C-alpha positions, 0 to 999 in steps of 0.5 A: 439579462436578469431573471424575475424571481416571481415569474421567471422571465428574463428582462434587461433590468428589474425595476420594481421592488417587491412588496413582500420583503421590500428588497427583492427586485422584480419585473414591472408586470409582477410589481403591478400585480403585487401593487393591485393585489395589495388593495382590498377587493372591496375597495376597488372595482374592476374598472378602478383596477384597470385604471390603476394598471393603465396608469402604472405603465406610464404609457400616455397613449394608453392613459388617454385611451382609457380616459376617453373610453371610460369617462 
């Protein structure tokens, strides 16, 4: 079990590379937060931020559900 240096939770694997230093491995949730946080707020609406978070998961059902309810 590996501990995420950002949130402190334990995970079997840390798969995301931190944008802050480009060498620290972090959990997927923290990676998503960093990616969304890197985009200026004026560029993405709340719906676009949610879409980015859903697409980042790679969960096909969640993506299809989001598209069905937001298009």
